Backbone and ligand atoms as CSV (ligand in chain L), in Angstrom:
chain,resi,resn,atom,element,x,y,z
A,1,MET,N,N,73.431,126.537,84.485
A,1,MET,CA,C,74.366,125.797,83.617
A,1,MET,C,C,74.922,124.592,84.382
A,2,ALA,N,N,74.823,123.448,83.765
A,2,ALA,CA,C,75.280,122.222,84.434
A,2,ALA,C,C,76.816,122.179,84.490
A,3,ILE,N,N,77.311,121.630,85.563
A,3,ILE,CA,C,78.762,121.505,85.727
A,3,ILE,C,C,79.282,120.341,84.887
A,4,ASN,N,N,80.398,120.566,84.248
A,4,ASN,CA,C,81.032,119.510,83.446
A,4,ASN,C,C,81.779,118.551,84.380
A,5,THR,N,N,81.050,117.607,84.942
A,5,THR,CA,C,81.662,116.726,85.950
A,5,THR,C,C,82.788,115.866,85.362
A,6,GLU,N,N,82.659,115.510,84.090
A,6,GLU,CA,C,83.691,114.675,83.471
A,6,GLU,C,C,85.049,115.388,83.510
A,7,HIS,N,N,85.024,116.679,83.222
A,7,HIS,CA,C,86.240,117.491,83.252
A,7,HIS,C,C,86.857,117.511,84.654
A,8,PHE,N,N,86.018,117.733,85.664
A,8,PHE,CA,C,86.535,117.805,87.034
A,8,PHE,C,C,86.924,116.432,87.571
A,9,LYS,N,N,86.230,115.419,87.070
A,9,LYS,CA,C,86.602,114.066,87.458
A,9,LYS,C,C,88.036,113.774,86.998
A,10,GLN,N,N,88.344,114.178,85.786
A,10,GLN,CA,C,89.706,113.971,85.277
A,10,GLN,C,C,90.736,114.709,86.128
A,11,LYS,N,N,90.406,115.949,86.481
A,11,LYS,CA,C,91.316,116.727,87.324
A,11,LYS,C,C,91.528,116.060,88.682
A,12,LEU,N,N,90.418,115.573,89.259
A,12,LEU,CA,C,90.495,114.912,90.567
A,12,LEU,C,C,91.311,113.621,90.487
A,13,GLU,N,N,91.077,112.857,89.416
A,13,GLU,CA,C,91.809,111.592,89.245
A,13,GLU,C,C,93.315,111.856,89.110
A,14,LEU,N,N,93.646,112.889,88.352
A,14,LEU,CA,C,95.059,113.234,88.175
A,14,LEU,C,C,95.703,113.611,89.506
A,15,GLU,N,N,94.986,114.451,90.263
A,15,GLU,CA,C,95.551,114.883,91.543
A,15,GLU,C,C,95.631,113.717,92.525
A,16,LYS,N,N,94.665,112.817,92.450
A,16,LYS,CA,C,94.666,111.636,93.320
A,16,LYS,C,C,95.915,110.790,93.042
A,17,LYS,N,N,96.208,110.568,91.763
A,17,LYS,CA,C,97.399,109.793,91.392
A,17,LYS,C,C,98.667,110.470,91.891
A,18,ALA,N,N,98.733,111.795,91.698
A,18,ALA,CA,C,99.911,112.547,92.134
A,18,ALA,C,C,100.074,112.453,93.647
A,19,LEU,N,N,98.955,112.541,94.363
A,19,LEU,CA,C,99.007,112.456,95.827
A,19,LEU,C,C,99.436,111.065,96.284
A,20,GLU,N,N,98.925,110.047,95.614
A,20,GLU,CA,C,99.312,108.679,95.976
A,20,GLU,C,C,100.809,108.474,95.777
A,21,ALA,N,N,101.348,109.059,94.698
A,21,ALA,CA,C,102.789,108.957,94.437
A,21,ALA,C,C,103.583,109.630,95.550
A,22,GLU,N,N,103.050,110.750,96.080
A,22,GLU,CA,C,103.720,111.432,97.186
A,22,GLU,C,C,103.550,110.658,98.492
A,23,LEU,N,N,102.347,110.132,98.695
A,23,LEU,CA,C,102.057,109.415,99.943
A,23,LEU,C,C,102.943,108.186,100.128
A,24,VAL,N,N,103.213,107.450,99.044
A,24,VAL,CA,C,104.024,106.239,99.207
A,24,VAL,C,C,105.476,106.564,99.551
A,25,LYS,N,N,105.895,107.824,99.333
A,25,LYS,CA,C,107.266,108.216,99.694
A,25,LYS,C,C,107.416,108.391,101.194
A,26,VAL,N,N,106.351,108.767,101.881
A,26,VAL,CA,C,106.440,109.053,103.312
A,26,VAL,C,C,105.612,108.110,104.170
A,27,GLY,N,N,104.806,107.271,103.541
A,27,GLY,CA,C,103.956,106.413,104.352
A,27,GLY,C,C,103.535,105.162,103.639
A,28,ARG,N,N,102.668,104.424,104.279
A,28,ARG,CA,C,102.100,103.225,103.670
A,28,ARG,C,C,100.633,103.152,104.078
A,29,LYS,N,N,99.874,102.431,103.275
A,29,LYS,CA,C,98.467,102.281,103.607
A,29,LYS,C,C,98.343,101.430,104.854
A,30,ASN,N,N,97.474,101.849,105.735
A,30,ASN,CA,C,97.176,101.085,106.927
A,30,ASN,C,C,96.483,99.790,106.502
A,31,PRO,N,N,97.094,98.631,106.804
A,31,PRO,CA,C,96.501,97.359,106.345
A,31,PRO,C,C,95.094,97.120,106.890
A,32,ASP,N,N,94.790,97.714,108.044
A,32,ASP,CA,C,93.467,97.525,108.641
A,32,ASP,C,C,92.424,98.496,108.093
A,33,ASN,N,N,92.908,99.562,107.442
A,33,ASN,CA,C,91.997,100.584,106.936
A,33,ASN,C,C,92.606,101.209,105.690
A,34,PRO,N,N,92.259,100.701,104.502
A,34,PRO,CA,C,92.920,101.107,103.259
A,34,PRO,C,C,92.783,102.590,102.921
A,35,SER,N,N,91.852,103.295,103.556
A,35,SER,CA,C,91.743,104.716,103.255
A,35,SER,C,C,92.613,105.548,104.200
A,36,ASP,N,N,93.272,104.871,105.121
A,36,ASP,CA,C,94.122,105.553,106.085
A,36,ASP,C,C,95.593,105.278,105.767
A,37,TRP,N,N,96.434,106.282,105.945
A,37,TRP,CA,C,97.862,106.115,105.681
A,37,TRP,C,C,98.632,106.355,106.964
A,38,GLU,N,N,99.749,105.660,107.125
A,38,GLU,CA,C,100.580,105.899,108.301
A,38,GLU,C,C,102.011,106.185,107.853
A,39,ALA,N,N,102.679,107.045,108.605
A,39,ALA,CA,C,104.046,107.412,108.264
A,39,ALA,C,C,104.985,106.252,108.542
A,40,VAL,N,N,106.010,106.102,107.722
A,40,VAL,CA,C,107.019,105.080,107.981
A,40,VAL,C,C,108.380,105.757,108.114
A,41,PRO,N,N,109.214,105.235,109.037
A,41,PRO,CA,C,110.576,105.756,109.107
A,41,PRO,C,C,111.341,105.310,107.864
A,42,SER,N,N,112.316,106.096,107.430
A,42,SER,CA,C,113.047,105.696,106.228
A,42,SER,C,C,113.911,104.480,106.529
A,43,GLU,N,N,114.285,103.724,105.507
A,43,GLU,CA,C,114.971,102.439,105.696
A,43,GLU,C,C,116.296,102.566,106.435
A,44,ARG,N,N,117.022,103.650,106.146
A,44,ARG,CA,C,118.349,103.764,106.759
A,44,ARG,C,C,118.252,103.938,108.277
A,45,ASP,N,N,117.114,104.398,108.789
A,45,ASP,CA,C,116.948,104.574,110.229
A,45,ASP,C,C,117.045,103.249,110.975
A,46,VAL,N,N,116.518,102.201,110.399
A,46,VAL,CA,C,116.550,100.919,111.087
A,46,VAL,C,C,117.858,100.174,110.842
A,47,SER,N,N,118.567,100.496,109.762
A,47,SER,CA,C,119.795,99.762,109.465
A,47,SER,C,C,121.013,100.363,110.173
A,48,GLN,N,N,120.871,101.562,110.693
A,48,GLN,CA,C,121.996,102.217,111.372
A,48,GLN,C,C,121.730,102.272,112.878
A,49,ALA,N,N,122.740,101.848,113.647
A,49,ALA,CA,C,122.562,101.841,115.095
A,49,ALA,C,C,123.109,103.109,115.745
A,50,ASP,N,N,123.862,103.876,114.991
A,50,ASP,CA,C,124.482,105.096,115.510
A,50,ASP,C,C,123.434,106.026,116.138
A,51,GLU,N,N,123.732,106.538,117.325
A,51,GLU,CA,C,122.736,107.321,118.067
A,51,GLU,C,C,122.287,108.579,117.333
A,52,ASN,N,N,123.272,109.247,116.688
A,52,ASN,CA,C,122.917,110.453,115.945
A,52,ASN,C,C,121.956,110.135,114.808
A,53,THR,N,N,122.222,109.004,114.186
A,53,THR,CA,C,121.360,108.609,113.065
A,53,THR,C,C,119.952,108.298,113.551
A,54,VAL,N,N,119.898,107.656,114.733
A,54,VAL,CA,C,118.586,107.343,115.299
A,54,VAL,C,C,117.838,108.639,115.605
A,55,ALA,N,N,118.555,109.630,116.151
A,55,ALA,CA,C,117.939,110.922,116.435
A,55,ALA,C,C,117.431,111.561,115.141
A,56,ASP,N,N,118.272,111.489,114.087
A,56,ASP,CA,C,117.841,112.002,112.779
A,56,ASP,C,C,116.595,111.274,112.305
A,57,GLY,N,N,116.609,109.979,112.561
A,57,GLY,CA,C,115.485,109.150,112.134
A,57,GLY,C,C,114.185,109.592,112.765
A,58,ILE,N,N,114.245,109.927,114.046
A,58,ILE,CA,C,113.031,110.377,114.734
A,58,ILE,C,C,112.528,111.679,114.103
A,59,THR,N,N,113.483,112.585,113.851
A,59,THR,CA,C,113.105,113.845,113.228
A,59,THR,C,C,112.484,113.596,111.864
A,60,GLU,N,N,113.134,112.706,111.126
A,60,GLU,CA,C,112.645,112.421,109.782
A,60,GLU,C,C,111.254,111.800,109.835
A,61,TYR,N,N,111.057,110.926,110.834
A,61,TYR,CA,C,109.745,110.302,111.000
A,61,TYR,C,C,108.689,111.365,111.290
A,62,GLU,N,N,109.045,112.297,112.166
A,62,GLU,CA,C,108.091,113.357,112.509
A,62,GLU,C,C,107.799,114.234,111.301
A,63,GLU,N,N,108.853,114.498,110.528
A,63,GLU,CA,C,108.666,115.274,109.295
A,63,GLU,C,C,107.744,114.539,108.340
A,64,ASN,N,N,108.032,113.254,108.161
A,64,ASN,CA,C,107.199,112.431,107.283
A,64,ASN,C,C,105.751,112.449,107.744
A,65,ASN,N,N,105.590,112.375,109.056
A,65,ASN,CA,C,104.246,112.346,109.617
A,65,ASN,C,C,103.511,113.652,109.334
A,66,ALA,N,N,104.214,114.778,109.456
A,66,ALA,CA,C,103.606,116.071,109.181
A,66,ALA,C,C,103.226,116.182,107.706
A,67,ILE,N,N,104.154,115.754,106.829
A,67,ILE,CA,C,103.874,115.776,105.390
A,67,ILE,C,C,102.693,114.872,105.086
A,68,LEU,N,N,102.732,113.691,105.697
A,68,LEU,CA,C,101.683,112.708,105.460
A,68,LEU,C,C,100.308,113.245,105.856
A,69,ASN,N,N,100.239,113.916,107.005
A,69,ASN,CA,C,98.947,114.443,107.453
A,69,ASN,C,C,98.385,115.455,106.466
A,70,THR,N,N,99.272,116.316,105.937
A,70,THR,CA,C,98.837,117.305,104.951
A,70,THR,C,C,98.345,116.613,103.686
A,71,LEU,N,N,99.145,115.661,103.196
A,71,LEU,CA,C,98.784,114.940,101.978
A,71,LEU,C,C,97.490,114.158,102.170
A,72,GLU,N,N,97.372,113.532,103.340
A,72,GLU,CA,C,96.230,112.674,103.595
A,72,GLU,C,C,94.944,113.482,103.666
A,73,SER,N,N,95.023,114.657,104.261
A,73,SER,CA,C,93.839,115.493,104.358
A,73,SER,C,C,93.383,115.921,102.960
A,74,ARG,N,N,94.351,116.255,102.093
A,74,ARG,CA,C,94.022,116.607,100.715
A,74,ARG,C,C,93.471,115.377,99.960
A,75,TYR,N,N,94.091,114.236,100.231
A,75,TYR,CA,C,93.689,112.986,99.595
A,75,TYR,C,C,92.221,112.666,99.923
A,76,LYS,N,N,91.846,112.903,101.163
A,76,LYS,CA,C,90.457,112.646,101.569
A,76,LYS,C,C,89.494,113.598,100.860
A,77,ASP,N,N,89.904,114.859,100.705
A,77,ASP,CA,C,89.074,115.827,99.979
A,77,ASP,C,C,88.857,115.378,98.539
A,78,ILE,N,N,89.935,114.905,97.916
A,78,ILE,CA,C,89.869,114.453,96.528
A,78,ILE,C,C,88.928,113.251,96.416
A,79,ARG,N,N,89.103,112.301,97.336
A,79,ARG,CA,C,88.241,111.113,97.313
A,79,ARG,C,C,86.781,111.502,97.527
A,80,SER,N,N,86.566,112.453,98.406
A,80,SER,CA,C,85.215,112.914,98.674
A,80,SER,C,C,84.617,113.563,97.417
A,81,GLY,N,N,85.425,114.334,96.678
A,81,GLY,CA,C,84.978,114.946,95.427
A,81,GLY,C,C,84.589,113.880,94.412
A,82,LEU,N,N,85.425,112.858,94.286
A,82,LEU,CA,C,85.146,111.766,93.345
A,82,LEU,C,C,83.888,111.004,93.760
A,83,ASP,N,N,83.729,110.855,95.062
A,83,ASP,CA,C,82.563,110.174,95.603
A,83,ASP,C,C,81.283,110.945,95.254
A,84,LYS,N,N,81.373,112.286,95.353
A,84,LYS,CA,C,80.215,113.130,95.031
A,84,LYS,C,C,79.863,113.026,93.551
A,85,ILE,N,N,80.899,112.944,92.712
A,85,ILE,CA,C,80.642,112.779,91.278
A,85,ILE,C,C,79.898,111.462,91.054
A,86,ALA,N,N,80.379,110.404,91.713
A,86,ALA,CA,C,79.767,109.087,91.567
A,86,ALA,C,C,78.299,109.106,92.005
A,87,LYS,N,N,78.012,109.911,93.022
A,87,LYS,CA,C,76.648,109.965,93.551
A,87,LYS,C,C,75.793,111.022,92.859
A,88,GLY,N,N,76.421,111.774,91.946
A,88,GLY,CA,C,75.673,112.796,91.216
A,88,GLY,C,C,75.348,114.036,92.024
A,89,VAL,N,N,76.145,114.288,93.077
A,89,VAL,CA,C,75.887,115.474,93.900
A,89,VAL,C,C,77.089,116.423,93.908
A,90,TYR,N,N,77.932,116.282,92.892
A,90,TYR,CA,C,79.148,117.085,92.837
A,90,TYR,C,C,78.843,118.560,92.545
A,91,GLY,N,N,79.663,119.450,93.138
A,91,GLY,CA,C,79.577,120.876,92.815
A,91,GLY,C,C,78.477,121.623,93.532
A,92,THR,N,N,78.029,121.071,94.657
A,92,THR,CA,C,76.993,121.750,95.442
A,92,THR,C,C,77.601,122.263,96.747
A,93,CYS,N,N,77.355,123.527,97.050
A,93,CYS,CA,C,77.880,124.120,98.281
A,93,CYS,C,C,77.251,123.437,99.483
A,94,GLN,N,N,78.090,123.027,100.445
A,94,GLN,CA,C,77.534,122.295,101.588
A,94,GLN,C,C,76.863,123.239,102.589
A,95,VAL,N,N,77.018,124.560,102.389
A,95,VAL,CA,C,76.359,125.508,103.282
A,95,VAL,C,C,75.008,125.950,102.706
A,96,CYS,N,N,75.019,126.472,101.476
A,96,CYS,CA,C,73.771,127.029,100.921
A,96,CYS,C,C,73.111,126.113,99.892
A,97,LYS,N,N,73.769,124.991,99.566
A,97,LYS,CA,C,73.225,123.995,98.628
A,97,LYS,C,C,73.115,124.506,97.190
A,98,LYS,N,N,73.705,125.680,96.924
A,98,LYS,CA,C,73.696,126.185,95.554
A,98,LYS,C,C,74.878,125.611,94.789
A,99,GLU,N,N,74.839,125.775,93.485
A,99,GLU,CA,C,75.914,125.277,92.644
A,99,GLU,C,C,77.203,126.083,92.901
A,100,ILE,N,N,78.315,125.393,93.030
A,100,ILE,CA,C,79.600,126.067,93.237
A,100,ILE,C,C,80.070,126.653,91.909
A,101,GLU,N,N,80.611,127.867,91.955
A,101,GLU,CA,C,81.088,128.530,90.744
A,101,GLU,C,C,82.109,127.666,90.026
A,102,GLU,N,N,82.005,127.623,88.713
A,102,GLU,CA,C,82.891,126.781,87.921
A,102,GLU,C,C,84.364,127.206,88.086
A,103,GLU,N,N,84.607,128.509,88.189
A,103,GLU,CA,C,85.996,128.977,88.324
A,103,GLU,C,C,86.597,128.559,89.666
A,104,ARG,N,N,85.727,128.463,90.671
A,104,ARG,CA,C,86.202,127.991,91.988
A,104,ARG,C,C,86.573,126.507,91.900
A,105,LEU,N,N,85.763,125.722,91.223
A,105,LEU,CA,C,86.065,124.300,91.053
A,105,LEU,C,C,87.316,124.112,90.192
A,106,GLU,N,N,87.500,125.023,89.257
A,106,GLU,CA,C,88.678,124.967,88.398
A,106,GLU,C,C,89.935,125.150,89.260
A,107,ALA,N,N,89.873,126.085,90.218
A,107,ALA,CA,C,91.006,126.346,91.110
A,107,ALA,C,C,91.159,125.218,92.137
A,108,ASN,N,N,90.040,124.671,92.579
A,108,ASN,CA,C,90.076,123.583,93.550
A,108,ASN,C,C,88.918,122.632,93.297
A,109,PRO,N,N,89.178,121.574,92.504
A,109,PRO,CA,C,88.095,120.660,92.151
A,109,PRO,C,C,87.493,119.932,93.349
A,110,ALA,N,N,88.175,119.978,94.495
A,110,ALA,CA,C,87.655,119.307,95.692
A,110,ALA,C,C,86.884,120.279,96.590
A,111,ALA,N,N,86.635,121.490,96.105
A,111,ALA,CA,C,85.943,122.506,96.931
A,111,ALA,C,C,84.600,122.000,97.419
A,112,ARG,N,N,84.299,122.287,98.691
A,112,ARG,CA,C,83.035,121.839,99.278
A,112,ARG,C,C,82.014,122.961,99.354
A,113,THR,N,N,82.469,124.189,99.158
A,113,THR,CA,C,81.569,125.329,99.306
A,113,THR,C,C,81.737,126.311,98.148
A,114,CYS,N,N,80.734,127.161,97.968
A,114,CYS,CA,C,80.820,128.229,96.971
A,114,CYS,C,C,81.760,129.320,97.490
A,115,MET,N,N,82.045,130.312,96.644
A,115,MET,CA,C,82.992,131.364,97.030
A,115,MET,C,C,82.515,132.123,98.265
A,116,GLU,N,N,81.210,132.333,98.350
A,116,GLU,CA,C,80.657,133.086,99.478
A,116,GLU,C,C,80.890,132.364,100.797
A,117,HIS,N,N,80.885,131.036,100.760
A,117,HIS,CA,C,81.006,130.269,102.021
A,117,HIS,C,C,82.339,129.547,102.151
A,118,MET,N,N,83.345,130.030,101.454
A,118,MET,CA,C,84.608,129.285,101.467
A,118,MET,C,C,85.349,129.367,102.798
A,119,ASN,N,N,84.954,130.305,103.676
A,119,ASN,CA,C,85.592,130.294,104.988
A,119,ASN,C,C,84.616,129.826,106.033
L,1,ZN,ZN,ZN,77.343,128.576,99.502
């Protein structure tokens, strides 16, 4: 049974938009590499000279960076899924090359492997 790529494409596009909305809260696109994002300190960190605030700022930056890394890794998976759809190779397990179960793609449209090879 052929995979309904149009359906999963919509799911991927939706999640991509949601991720981009989250990414712009904690980072910005790297001007030298548009597929890469970098964390930014929040605005109040640079406008306040108070030492405690600066310390908070560092923590916040590190937090943003951690959030950003998680989001970015998911963002890359989503882009990779969309890329596979574009190339007509979507829904194939990268280990056994068999078709990925539809219910697995439903749970995670960016899945790279079938249920048997998910770890
Ligand atoms: Zn497999």
